[in-house]
C-alpha positions in Angstrom: 62.6 -13.3 -86.3 65.0 -11.2 -86.9 66.1 -8.7 -89.2 67.0 -8.5 -92.7 70.4 -7.8 -93.3 70.5 -5.6 -96.4 73.9 -7.1 -98.5 76.7 -4.8 -99.1 78.3 -3.5 -102.2 81.5 -5.2 -101.9 84.4 -2.6 -101.8 86.7 -2.2 -104.4 90.7 -2.5 -102.9 92.7 0.5 -104.9 96.4 -1.7 -104.3 98.2 1.0 -105.9 96.8 3.5 -103.6 97.9 0.7 -100.8 101.2 0.2 -101.2 101.8 4.6 -101.9 100.4 5.0 -98.4 102.5 2.3 -97.2 105.7 3.8 -98.5 104.5 7.6 -97.2 104.4 6.1 -93.7 108.2 4.5 -94.0 109.9 7.0 -96.3 113.3 8.2 -94.9 113.1 12.1 -93.9 116.0 12.9 -91.5 119.9 11.1 -91.7 122.7 11.6 -88.6 125.9 9.7 -89.5 127.8 7.1 -88.0 130.9 7.7 -86.3 131.8 5.1 -84.1 132.3 2.6 -85.8 129.2 0.3 -85.2 128.4 -2.1 -87.8 125.6 -4.3 -89.7 126.1 -8.1 -89.5 124.1 -9.8 -91.8 124.5 -13.9 -93.4 124.4 -15.3 -96.8 122.9 -18.6 -97.5 126.5 -19.7 -99.4 128.3 -20.2 -96.3 125.0 -20.2 -93.2 127.9 -20.7 -90.8 129.3 -17.4 -90.6 128.2 -14.4 -90.1 129.9 -11.0 -91.7 129.9 -7.8 -90.5 129.8 -4.2 -92.8 130.2 -0.7 -91.7 127.5 1.3 -91.3 127.0 5.0 -93.0 124.5 6.4 -91.2 121.5 5.9 -89.1 118.0 7.2 -90.8 114.0 8.3 -89.2 111.8 7.3 -91.0 108.4 9.2 -91.4 106.8 6.9 -88.8 109.2 7.7 -86.2 111.6 4.3 -86.4 114.9 4.5 -86.7 117.1 2.6 -88.3 121.0 1.8 -89.6 121.8 2.7 -93.6 124.6 1.1 -96.0 125.4 1.4 -99.4 123.6 -2.3 -100.8 124.2 -3.4 -104.1 122.2 -0.7 -106.4 121.1 1.6 -103.1 121.5 3.2 -100.0 119.4 1.1 -97.9 117.8 0.5 -94.8 119.5 -2.4 -93.1 116.2 -4.2 -91.7 115.1 -4.2 -95.1 118.2 -7.1 -96.8 116.4 -10.1 -96.7 117.6 -12.0 -99.8 120.1 -15.4 -98.8 121.9 -14.8 -102.1 123.9 -11.6 -101.4 122.6 -11.4 -97.9 119.7 -11.5 -94.5 120.0 -9.2 -91.7 120.9 -10.1 -88.1 121.8 -7.2 -86.3 124.1 -4.0 -85.3 126.9 -4.6 -83.9 129.7 -2.4 -81.5 133.1 -3.9 -82.5 134.1 -2.3 -79.6 132.4 -4.8 -76.5 131.1 -7.2 -79.2 127.0 -6.8 -78.6 125.2 -7.3 -80.9 122.1 -5.3 -80.9 118.7 -5.7 -83.7 117.2 -1.8 -82.9 118.9 1.5 -83.3 121.0 3.0 -80.5 119.3 5.0 -78.1 121.7 7.7 -78.4 121.1 7.9 -82.6 117.0 7.7 -82.2 117.4 11.1 -80.1 119.8 12.9 -82.2 117.4 12.3 -85.2 114.1 12.9 -83.3 115.3 16.1 -81.6 117.1 17.0 -85.6 113.8 16.7 -87.3 111.7 18.1 -85.2 114.0 21.2 -85.3 114.0 21.4 -89.1 110.5 20.6 -89.9 110.3 21.6 -93.5 106.7 22.3 -95.3 105.8 19.8 -97.4 105.4 20.0 -101.0 104.3 18.4 -104.4 107.8 19.2 -105.8 111.1 16.7 -105.7 113.4 19.0 -103.0 116.2 18.4 -101.3 115.9 17.7 -97.8 119.7 16.8 -96.6 123.3 15.9 -97.5 125.3 13.5 -95.3 129.1 13.3 -96.9 130.2 9.9 -97.7 132.8 8.9 -95.1 133.5 5.1 -95.6 135.5 5.0 -98.7 132.5 4.2 -100.7 132.7 3.3 -104.6 129.8 3.5 -107.5 130.7 1.1 -110.2 128.3 3.6 -113.4 127.3 1.6 -116.2 126.0 3.5 -119.1 125.4 1.1 -121.4 125.4 -2.9 -121.3 128.0 -3.2 -123.5 129.5 -0.1 -122.6 132.7 0.4 -120.6 132.4 0.8 -116.6 133.5 3.6 -114.6 134.4 3.7 -111.0 134.2 6.8 -109.2 135.1 7.5 -105.3 130.9 8.7 -104.0 131.4 11.9 -102.1 128.6 12.0 -100.0 124.6 11.3 -100.5 121.5 13.8 -101.2 118.1 12.9 -99.4 114.6 14.1 -100.7 111.6 15.1 -99.7 109.9 11.8 -100.9 112.4 9.4 -99.0 114.5 8.8 -102.4 118.7 9.2 -102.2 121.3 9.7 -104.6 124.8 9.3 -104.3 127.1 12.2 -105.2 129.8 10.9 -108.0 132.7 13.9 -109.7 132.8 15.5 -113.1 136.1 15.2 -113.0 135.7 18.1 -116.2 134.2 20.4 -113.7 136.9 20.4 -111.4 138.1 23.7 -110.0 138.7 23.0 -106.3 140.7 20.3 -103.9 139.8 18.7 -101.9 136.5 18.2 -103.3 134.2 19.2 -100.6 130.0 18.9 -100.5 128.1 21.3 -102.3 130.7 21.7 -104.9 129.6 22.1 -108.4 131.5 19.6 -109.4 128.6 17.2 -108.2 126.2 14.6 -110.0 123.6 12.7 -108.7 124.5 9.5 -109.9 121.3 8.4 -111.2 120.6 11.4 -113.3 123.4 10.6 -115.7 124.3 6.2 -115.3 121.7 3.6 -117.0 122.7 1.9 -113.1 124.8 2.4 -110.3 126.6 -0.5 -108.1 128.3 0.4 -105.0 131.1 -1.5 -103.3 133.3 -0.5 -99.9 136.3 0.4 -100.2 138.4 -2.6 -100.3 136.5 -4.4 -103.5 137.0 -1.0 -105.1 140.7 -1.2 -104.4 140.7 -4.3 -106.1 138.7 -3.4 -109.1 141.6 -1.0 -109.5 144.1 -3.4 -109.5 142.2 -5.3 -112.1 141.7 -8.4 -109.5 141.1 -11.8 -112.0 137.9 -12.9 -109.6 136.8 -9.5 -109.0 136.7 -8.9 -112.5 134.8 -12.2 -113.5 132.8 -11.2 -110.7 131.3 -8.0 -111.6 131.0 -8.8 -115.5 128.5 -11.5 -113.7 126.9 -9.2 -111.5 126.4 -6.4 -115.3 125.6 -8.8 -117.5 122.8 -10.4 -114.9 121.5 -6.4 -114.0 121.2 -4.9 -117.8 
């Protein structure tokens, strides 16, 4: 006769704790700028036969060692490889515009750069939110800032990005009334993290920002719809 099996009590799985652990294993710990014009390639459902390219702002190392491209996308600086929304864009790969090569992983030279810099700047863990790194914006990114759903929009240039120890990244905007010196540089007191003052922020490349400044009718109508939907 076989041994009697003892019924084990059911193990309760805390889904919120699992999500936090997953997030902790995949948050960004180090950034490096992209200075050679490499691009992200993506596709949208409204035009399935075409592929679009946008310049990569930089490269990010996650806490699990993965290296990915990052771009300003909708309301945050995001990992290119997580872009998976047919309406706004689905990530296809990275592209070198000089050779027209398309690849699906970060180039080895950026992986080596981030591995070495992350090892050199090996900060002590802390529960307090602390600044790890500042990265200048080299793409002419602009932020459309919305404080109230029926309030005026403000279009501001993004001067840089700040990475914190919890993996969050904030865009640095300028307080025009606090400017004491020009040109404005990283570290100036007139710069502030965008989400500390604005209810919502949407990021745009320079070409779209110029259309907004020129009050292009089609662009302004699309913005009105987007802001209304977002609020």
